[in-house]
C-alpha positions as a Markdown table, in Angstrom:
| # | Residue | x | y | z |
|---|---|---|---|---|
| 1 | Met | 11.6 | -16.8 | -11.5 |
| 2 | Ser | 8.4 | -18.7 | -12.3 |
| 3 | Gln | 7.8 | -19.8 | -8.8 |
| 4 | Asn | 5.3 | -17.7 | -6.3 |
| 5 | Ile | 7.3 | -15.0 | -4.6 |
| 6 | Asp | 7.2 | -14.4 | -0.9 |
| 7 | Val | 5.3 | -11.3 | 0.2 |
| 8 | Ile | 8.5 | -9.6 | 1.3 |
| 9 | Val | 11.7 | -9.8 | 0.3 |
| 10 | Asn | 15.0 | -8.5 | 1.5 |
| 11 | Ala | 17.7 | -6.4 | -0.1 |
| 12 | Glu | 20.2 | -9.3 | -0.3 |
| 13 | Trp | 17.5 | -11.2 | -2.3 |
| 14 | Leu | 17.3 | -8.6 | -4.8 |
| 15 | Lys | 20.7 | -8.3 | -5.3 |
| 16 | Ala | 20.9 | -11.8 | -6.0 |
| 17 | His | 17.9 | -11.6 | -8.7 |
| 18 | Ile | 18.0 | -8.1 | -9.9 |
| 19 | Ser | 19.8 | -9.2 | -13.3 |
| 20 | Ala | 16.9 | -11.5 | -14.1 |
| 21 | Pro | 15.0 | -10.2 | -17.3 |
| 22 | Asn | 11.8 | -10.7 | -15.5 |
| 23 | Val | 12.3 | -9.1 | -12.3 |
| 24 | Lys | 11.0 | -5.5 | -12.5 |
| 25 | Thr | 11.6 | -3.0 | -9.4 |
| 26 | Val | 9.2 | -0.2 | -9.0 |
| 27 | Asp | 9.7 | 2.9 | -7.2 |
| 28 | Ala | 6.5 | 3.7 | -5.0 |
| 29 | Ser | 8.0 | 6.9 | -3.0 |
| 30 | Trp | 5.5 | 9.2 | -2.0 |
| 31 | Phe | 5.1 | 12.0 | 0.7 |
| 32 | Met | 2.7 | 13.4 | 2.2 |
| 33 | Pro | 1.3 | 17.0 | 1.2 |
| 34 | Gly | 3.2 | 19.8 | 2.4 |
| 35 | Ser | 6.3 | 17.9 | 2.8 |
| 36 | Gln | 8.0 | 19.7 | 0.2 |
| 37 | Arg | 9.3 | 16.4 | -1.6 |
| 38 | Asn | 8.4 | 15.1 | -4.7 |
| 39 | Gly | 8.9 | 11.1 | -5.3 |
| 40 | Ala | 9.1 | 11.2 | -9.4 |
| 41 | Gln | 11.6 | 13.8 | -9.1 |
| 42 | Glu | 13.8 | 12.0 | -6.5 |
| 43 | Trp | 13.4 | 8.8 | -8.5 |
| 44 | Lys | 15.0 | 10.6 | -11.4 |
| 45 | Thr | 18.3 | 11.4 | -9.7 |
| 46 | Lys | 18.7 | 8.4 | -7.2 |
| 47 | Arg | 16.9 | 5.0 | -7.6 |
| 48 | Ile | 17.6 | 1.2 | -7.8 |
| 49 | Pro | 18.8 | 0.4 | -11.4 |
| 50 | Gly | 16.2 | -0.4 | -13.8 |
| 51 | Ala | 13.3 | 1.0 | -11.3 |
| 52 | Val | 10.5 | 2.4 | -12.9 |
| 53 | Tyr | 8.4 | 5.2 | -11.1 |
| 54 | Phe | 4.7 | 4.4 | -10.0 |
| 55 | Asp | 2.8 | 7.6 | -10.0 |
| 56 | Phe | 0.0 | 6.4 | -7.6 |
| 57 | Asp | -0.8 | 10.0 | -6.8 |
| 58 | Gly | -0.8 | 11.2 | -10.2 |
| 59 | Glu | -1.5 | 9.3 | -13.7 |
| 60 | Ile | -2.3 | 5.9 | -12.1 |
| 61 | Lys | -5.5 | 6.9 | -9.8 |
| 62 | Asp | -9.0 | 7.6 | -10.4 |
| 63 | Gln | -9.2 | 10.9 | -12.0 |
| 64 | Thr | -12.8 | 11.4 | -11.5 |
| 65 | Ser | -12.6 | 11.2 | -7.9 |
| 66 | Ser | -12.4 | 14.1 | -5.6 |
| 67 | Leu | -10.7 | 11.9 | -3.0 |
| 68 | Pro | -6.9 | 11.4 | -3.1 |
| 69 | His | -5.1 | 8.6 | -5.0 |
| 70 | Met | -8.3 | 6.4 | -5.3 |
| 71 | Leu | -7.7 | 3.0 | -7.0 |
| 72 | Pro | -8.1 | 3.7 | -11.2 |
| 73 | Ser | -10.1 | 1.2 | -13.5 |
| 74 | Thr | -8.5 | -2.0 | -14.5 |
| 75 | Asp | -8.0 | -0.1 | -18.0 |
| 76 | Val | -6.3 | 2.6 | -16.5 |
| 77 | Phe | -4.1 | 0.4 | -14.5 |
| 78 | Ala | -3.3 | -1.7 | -17.2 |
| 79 | Glu | -2.5 | 1.1 | -19.7 |
| 80 | Asn | 0.0 | 2.6 | -17.3 |
| 81 | Val | 1.6 | -0.6 | -16.2 |
| 82 | Ser | 2.1 | -1.5 | -19.9 |
| 83 | Lys | 4.1 | 1.9 | -20.4 |
| 84 | Leu | 6.3 | 0.9 | -17.6 |
| 85 | Gly | 7.5 | -2.1 | -19.3 |
| 86 | Ile | 6.0 | -4.5 | -17.1 |
| 87 | Ser | 4.4 | -7.8 | -18.2 |
| 88 | Asn | 2.2 | -10.1 | -16.3 |
| 89 | Ser | 4.4 | -12.6 | -15.7 |
| 90 | Asp | 6.9 | -10.4 | -14.5 |
| 91 | Thr | 8.2 | -10.4 | -10.8 |
| 92 | Val | 7.6 | -7.1 | -9.4 |
| 93 | Val | 9.5 | -5.9 | -6.4 |
| 94 | Val | 8.0 | -2.7 | -4.9 |
| 95 | Tyr | 10.0 | -0.1 | -2.5 |
| 96 | Asp | 10.0 | 3.6 | -1.4 |
| 97 | Ser | 12.9 | 5.7 | -0.1 |
| 98 | Ala | 11.5 | 6.2 | 3.2 |
| 99 | Gly | 12.0 | 2.4 | 4.0 |
| 100 | Ile | 8.2 | 1.3 | 4.4 |
| 101 | Phe | 5.6 | 4.0 | 3.9 |
| 102 | Ser | 3.9 | 4.0 | 0.5 |
| 103 | Ser | 5.5 | 1.0 | -1.1 |
| 104 | Pro | 2.6 | -1.2 | 0.5 |
| 105 | Arg | -0.1 | 0.8 | -1.5 |
| 106 | Val | 1.6 | -0.1 | -4.7 |
| 107 | Trp | 2.0 | -3.6 | -3.4 |
| 108 | Trp | -1.8 | -3.7 | -2.9 |
| 109 | Met | -2.8 | -2.2 | -6.2 |
| 110 | Phe | -1.0 | -4.9 | -8.0 |
| 111 | Lys | -2.4 | -7.5 | -6.1 |
| 112 | Val | -6.1 | -6.0 | -6.2 |
| 113 | Met | -5.5 | -6.0 | -10.0 |
| 114 | Gly | -4.6 | -9.6 | -10.0 |
| 115 | His | -0.9 | -9.7 | -10.4 |
| 116 | Gln | 0.6 | -12.8 | -9.2 |
| 117 | Asn | 4.1 | -12.3 | -8.2 |
| 118 | Val | 4.6 | -8.8 | -6.4 |
| 119 | Ala | 6.7 | -8.4 | -3.2 |
| 120 | Leu | 7.8 | -5.5 | -1.1 |
| 121 | Leu | 11.5 | -4.7 | -0.5 |
| 122 | Asp | 11.6 | -5.0 | 3.4 |
| 123 | Gly | 13.4 | -1.6 | 4.2 |
| 124 | Gly | 13.1 | 0.0 | 1.0 |
| 125 | Leu | 15.9 | 2.1 | -0.7 |
| 126 | Pro | 17.8 | 2.4 | 2.7 |
| 127 | Ala | 18.1 | -1.3 | 3.1 |
| 128 | Trp | 19.4 | -1.5 | -0.5 |
| 129 | Glu | 22.1 | 1.1 | 0.1 |
| 130 | Ser | 23.0 | -0.4 | 3.2 |
| 131 | Val | 23.8 | -3.8 | 1.6 |
| 132 | Gly | 26.1 | -1.8 | -0.9 |
| 133 | Gly | 23.4 | -1.9 | -3.8 |
| 134 | Asp | 24.1 | 0.2 | -7.0 |
| 135 | Ile | 22.3 | 3.4 | -7.1 |
| 136 | Asp | 21.4 | 4.9 | -10.5 |
| 137 | Asn | 21.4 | 8.9 | -11.0 |
| 138 | Thr | 21.7 | 8.9 | -14.6 |
| 139 | Pro | 18.5 | 10.0 | -16.7 |
| 140 | Pro | 15.8 | 7.5 | -16.9 |
| 141 | Val | 15.5 | 5.3 | -19.9 |
| 142 | Gln | 11.6 | 5.1 | -21.2 |
| 143 | Pro | 10.9 | 1.2 | -21.1 |
| 144 | Gln | 9.5 | -0.8 | -23.7 |
| 145 | Val | 5.7 | -0.9 | -23.9 |
| 146 | Thr | 4.1 | -4.3 | -23.0 |
| 147 | Glu | 0.7 | -5.5 | -23.3 |
| 148 | Tyr | -0.5 | -5.9 | -19.6 |
| 149 | Thr | -4.1 | -7.1 | -18.5 |
| 150 | Ala | -5.5 | -6.4 | -15.2 |
| 151 | Cys | -8.1 | -8.6 | -13.3 |
| 152 | Phe | -9.8 | -7.2 | -10.3 |
| 153 | Gln | -9.7 | -9.0 | -7.3 |
| 154 | Pro | -12.8 | -8.1 | -5.4 |
| 155 | Glu | -11.8 | -9.6 | -2.1 |
| 156 | Arg | -8.9 | -7.2 | -1.4 |
| 157 | Tyr | -11.0 | -4.1 | -2.0 |
| 158 | Ile | -14.1 | -2.5 | -0.3 |
| 159 | Asp | -15.8 | 0.7 | -0.9 |
| 160 | Arg | -18.0 | 3.1 | 1.5 |
| 161 | Asp | -21.4 | 1.4 | 0.9 |
| 162 | Ala | -20.5 | -2.1 | 1.4 |
| 163 | Leu | -18.5 | -0.8 | 4.4 |
| 164 | Leu | -21.4 | 0.9 | 5.6 |
| 165 | Ala | -23.7 | -2.2 | 5.5 |
| 166 | Gly | -21.1 | -4.2 | 7.2 |
| 167 | Ile | -20.8 | -1.9 | 9.8 |
| 168 | Thr | -24.9 | -1.6 | 10.4 |
| 169 | Thr | -24.9 | -5.2 | 10.5 |
| 170 | Asn | -22.1 | -5.8 | 12.6 |
| 171 | Ser | -20.6 | -8.3 | 10.0 |
| 172 | Leu | -17.2 | -6.8 | 9.4 |
| 173 | Asn | -14.1 | -6.1 | 11.9 |
| 174 | Val | -12.6 | -2.7 | 10.8 |
| 175 | Ile | -8.8 | -2.1 | 11.7 |
| 176 | Asp | -8.0 | 1.4 | 11.7 |
| 177 | Val | -4.3 | 2.0 | 11.4 |
| 178 | Arg | -4.0 | 5.8 | 12.0 |
| 179 | Pro | -2.6 | 7.2 | 15.3 |
| 180 | Phe | -4.4 | 6.6 | 18.4 |
| 181 | Asp | -5.0 | 10.2 | 18.8 |
| 182 | Arg | -6.7 | 10.5 | 15.5 |
| 183 | Phe | -8.5 | 7.2 | 16.2 |
| 184 | Ser | -9.9 | 8.4 | 19.6 |
| 185 | Gly | -10.7 | 11.9 | 18.2 |
| 186 | Gly | -8.6 | 13.6 | 20.5 |
| 187 | Val | -7.1 | 15.8 | 17.8 |
| 188 | Ala | -8.1 | 17.4 | 14.6 |
| 189 | Glu | -7.9 | 15.6 | 11.3 |
| 190 | Pro | -5.0 | 17.2 | 9.1 |
| 191 | Arg | -7.5 | 17.4 | 6.2 |
| 192 | Glu | -10.0 | 20.4 | 6.4 |
| 193 | Gly | -13.7 | 19.4 | 6.6 |
| 194 | Val | -12.8 | 15.8 | 7.9 |
| 195 | Arg | -14.3 | 14.9 | 11.4 |
| 196 | Ser | -12.4 | 13.5 | 14.3 |
| 197 | Gly | -12.9 | 10.0 | 15.5 |
| 198 | His | -13.5 | 6.5 | 14.0 |
| 199 | Met | -16.1 | 4.0 | 12.6 |
| 200 | Pro | -18.4 | 2.3 | 15.2 |
| 201 | Asn | -16.9 | -0.8 | 16.6 |
| 202 | Ala | -13.4 | -0.3 | 14.8 |
| 203 | Val | -10.3 | -1.5 | 16.8 |
| 204 | Asn | -7.0 | 0.4 | 16.3 |
| 205 | Leu | -3.5 | -0.8 | 15.5 |
| 206 | Pro | -1.5 | 2.2 | 14.6 |
| 207 | Phe | 0.5 | 1.2 | 11.2 |
| 208 | Pro | 3.9 | 2.1 | 12.8 |
| 209 | Ser | 3.5 | -0.6 | 15.5 |
| 210 | Val | 4.2 | -3.5 | 12.9 |
| 211 | Met | 7.6 | -2.0 | 11.9 |
| 212 | Gln | 11.0 | -1.5 | 13.8 |
| 213 | Glu | 13.7 | 0.7 | 12.6 |
| 214 | Gly | 12.4 | 1.0 | 9.1 |
| 215 | Phe | 11.6 | -2.9 | 8.7 |
| 216 | Phe | 8.9 | -5.1 | 9.3 |
| 217 | Lys | 9.0 | -6.8 | 12.8 |
| 218 | Ser | 9.7 | -10.9 | 13.0 |
| 219 | Ser | 6.9 | -13.0 | 11.9 |
| 220 | Gln | 6.4 | -14.0 | 15.6 |
| 221 | Glu | 6.0 | -10.5 | 16.6 |
| 222 | Leu | 3.6 | -9.7 | 13.9 |
| 223 | Ser | 1.6 | -12.7 | 14.4 |
| 224 | Gln | 1.2 | -11.9 | 18.5 |
| 225 | Leu | 0.4 | -8.2 | 17.4 |
| 226 | Leu | -2.1 | -9.1 | 14.5 |
| 227 | Ala | -3.9 | -11.4 | 16.9 |
| 228 | Thr | -5.1 | -8.7 | 19.1 |
| 229 | Val | -7.0 | -7.1 | 16.1 |
| 230 | Val | -7.7 | -9.5 | 13.2 |
| 231 | Ser | -10.9 | -11.6 | 13.6 |
| 232 | Asp | -11.3 | -15.2 | 12.7 |
| 233 | Ala | -14.9 | -14.9 | 12.8 |
| 234 | Leu | -15.7 | -12.0 | 10.5 |
| 235 | Pro | -14.1 | -10.5 | 7.4 |
| 236 | Asn | -11.4 | -7.9 | 8.2 |
| 237 | Val | -11.0 | -4.3 | 6.6 |
| 238 | Thr | -8.2 | -2.1 | 7.0 |
| 239 | Ser | -8.6 | 1.7 | 6.9 |
| 240 | Cys | -6.2 | 4.5 | 7.5 |
| 241 | Gly | -6.3 | 8.3 | 6.4 |
| 242 | Ser | -6.5 | 8.2 | 2.6 |
| 243 | Gly | -6.0 | 4.4 | 1.7 |
| 244 | Val | -2.0 | 4.3 | 1.9 |
| 245 | Thr | -0.9 | 3.0 | 5.0 |
| 246 | Ala | -4.0 | 0.6 | 5.5 |
| 247 | Cys | -2.0 | -1.6 | 2.8 |
| 248 | Thr | 1.0 | -1.9 | 5.3 |
| 249 | Val | -1.2 | -3.8 | 7.8 |
| 250 | Ala | -3.0 | -5.7 | 4.9 |
| 251 | Leu | 0.5 | -6.8 | 3.8 |
| 252 | Ala | 1.6 | -7.8 | 7.1 |
| 253 | Ser | -1.3 | -10.0 | 7.7 |
| 254 | Glu | -0.7 | -11.8 | 4.4 |
| 255 | His | 3.0 | -12.2 | 5.2 |
| 256 | Thr | 2.6 | -13.6 | 8.4 |
| 257 | Ile | -0.6 | -15.3 | 8.9 |
| 258 | Gly | -1.7 | -15.9 | 5.1 |
| 259 | Lys | -5.0 | -13.9 | 5.7 |
| 260 | Val | -6.0 | -11.5 | 3.0 |
| 261 | Ile | -7.7 | -8.3 | 4.3 |
| 262 | Ala | -9.7 | -5.9 | 2.3 |
| 263 | Val | -8.5 | -2.3 | 2.1 |
| 264 | Tyr | -11.0 | 0.8 | 2.3 |
| 265 | Asp | -10.0 | 2.7 | -0.3 |
| 266 | Gly | -11.7 | 5.9 | 0.6 |
| 267 | Ser | -10.6 | 5.3 | 4.2 |
| 268 | Trp | -11.0 | 8.2 | 6.7 |
| 269 | Thr | -10.9 | 10.9 | 4.2 |
| 270 | Glu | -14.2 | 9.9 | 2.7 |
| 271 | Trp | -15.8 | 8.6 | 5.8 |
| 272 | Gly | -14.9 | 11.5 | 8.3 |
| 273 | Gly | -15.8 | 14.1 | 5.3 |
| 274 | Asp | -19.3 | 12.5 | 4.8 |
| 275 | His | -21.1 | 13.7 | 7.7 |
| 276 | Arg | -24.2 | 11.4 | 7.0 |
| 277 | Leu | -22.0 | 8.4 | 8.1 |
| 278 | Pro | -21.7 | 7.3 | 11.9 |
| 279 | Ile | -18.7 | 7.8 | 13.8 |
| 280 | Glu | -17.5 | 7.2 | 17.5 |
| 281 | Val | -15.0 | 9.0 | 19.5 |
| 282 | Leu | -13.4 | 7.8 | 22.8 |
């Protein structure tokens, strides 16, 4: 597995390669607050064999930020990935139990930290089960610690200040992937104290539109869809509620048209919660 892996792999590919010593599966399951579900607990009793759990809403985040699951420092990322038994040379395959929901966030985290071979399992755990993939429900075994090095890739990340500068000068194209009713300001935001609406001149592409029945749409369908919102003239940025589903459209872009799109880590939780920042409603 020395060659570069595709951005997306299917369950049959994983079945054929899972026994390779440098193929590492990562469970990135996460659920919205209030769902009464816990990804880490579910991983302990139902997972793809050998999968480790990536806790991007707990240990592997910026512990100093009041915003949810913000990107950690390179040192924190590297330390935690080392504990998961993953090396820089490994091929990492990320999945979640919903199909495609939180796994693109962890795919992006590995990419923004410079990991070369990382892919998303299309259809996630349900797809794995549908092709007869084995399920492990035994107590997890602690992996052997490695020495992992992270190398931050700035073109994949944007913060509030850089985004504000780009919006002010009309030098960025912002793609908001929240549902249209939230984008338009027609409904209240789910987080208290966060305003409704969107960033000035942002365009809307709700993230579920890139998927169909738990899988990514075909490359042709994705290309046509992305052509309606992705700019060829300006750098592109994706934003969502808290930096999770924005990664889904960023991944779809890289997979389909080969264009790297930066993710606004703080997303609408940060922007809508800061009453000094400009917003628009429809």
